[in-house]
N, C-alpha and C positions, 0 to 999 in steps of 0.2 A: 524524436528523433528530426532533426533537419534535415533540411534538402542537401544543406553543406557538407554534412556528415555524412551523406550517400554517394555523394560525388567522392570525396577522397579516397586515395586508392591505399590498399592497406597495405602496409611491408610483409613484402612476403619474406619466410623463411628460406634457408638454403637448401633444408630437405621436404620443404611442400612445394617448393615450384620445381616441377620437373623439368621443363624447359632449361630453365637456367644454369639449374645443376649439370644437367647431363653435357651442354653446353662447355660448362667449366671444368668438366669431369675429360671431355674429348682433348680440350686445349692441353691439360696438364699430362693426357698420355701421350700426346703429339710430342709436347715438350721434352719428356723424359723419354721418350724413343731417339729422338733427333739426340738430345744429351749422350745417351747410350753406344750410339754410331759413331759420334761424331769421339767419342773418348775410347770406343776400341781402333779405330782408324787413327789415332794419333798414339797408341800401346804400339800399335802393330810397325808404326813408322817410326818411333825411338826405339824400338828393337832390333829393327832391321839388322840384315847382314853388313857387316860395317865394308865389305869391300871382295871382290873376287880373286882367290888365291891363284900363283903362280903356279903351275904347276907341269912338273917337267914330264915330257912325251916321249918317250925314244921313238928314235927315226926310223925303225923297221916296223911302226906300227900307225905311220901315218897314212892318208889316203892314198899318198903316191908316195912309197915306200924307199928308202933309201939303204941302199946293201954298202957293206963294206969289199 
């Protein structure tokens, strides 16, 4: 073997290099979590209640009731 071959770094496989594979999996999990949270927030926002209904309240049940 030549000394040039010994100094050349080997190409590492995804399954063999634990550090870069775990870093990659961490970023994939982080992206999936953020996408899931944002998707849930958008789903809740798009299905929100359209508005407050106008409710008729009898006058004799108010905080200061009005009697006839």
